[in-house]
N, C-alpha and C positions, 0 to 999 in steps of 0.2 A: 201856401208854401208847402212843397212836398219834401218830406224827410227822406234822406238817403238810407237804404238798409245798412250800409257800412257804419254810418253814424249811430244808428239805433243799437246795433250789435256792440259797438265800442262802448256806448253809454251803459248798456246792460253789464258789460264786464267791469266797468268802474263801480257800479252799484253792488255787484257781487263782492268786489274787493272791499268796499266800504262796510258791508254787512259782516264780512270776515273779521276785519279790524275791530269793529264794534264789539265783537265777542272775545277779542284779545288773542285770536288764533293767528299763527304764522301760516304761510302758504303750505308748508309741510304738514301742519296740523290738519288743515282742511283736506289736503290730498289724502292723508292717512284715514280720516274719518269717512271719506267717500271711496276708499279702496282704489286710488289711482296714483300714478306717478306725479311728482311735484311739477314736472315739466308740462304735463297735461293741465294741471291746475293753473299754471302760469299762462298758458295759451287761452284758457277760459277768461281769465282776468283781462287779457289783451283783446278779448272779443273775437277770438277764433276758436274753432273746435267746440262750438256752443250750439246745442240743440234744445228744443223744447223739453225733451225727456231729461236732459242733464240739468236744465234750469229747475225743473220740478224736484229732482233729487237734491240739488244744492239748496234750494229754498227749505226743504224739509230738514236737512242737516243743520242749517243756520237758524231754523226756527222762525222763518219769515214767510210771508205769502209770495208766491211766484209773481203776482202782479206788482209787488214792491220793486222788482227789478226794472220796471218800466216807468217809475216815477223819477222826478228830478233828484239827483243826489243832494244830500243836505248841504254839502260844501258849495253847491251852486244855487241853493234856494235863496230867495230874497229875504232880507231881515224883516221880521214882523209878519211874514206871510206864513200862516200855519200849513202844515202838511195836510193835504186832502186825504180823506180816507174814510 
């Protein structure tokens, strides 16, 4: 089964939002820490306006590995199945 790029990008946006919320940050907090407008941050979480370069910067700011954005969000992980890593 072949994944659609749009689906992957949208999923990455969801994982970024999940990592932000795990730190207790608002979208405005995250945007401020990365020196961008909140509207730009909102587009990132929707899976638009997202580049590899921005993912690396976001991961560093959130204190996570960039590869974590490509894992299944914890809200969608099956119970009892540990996070690979």
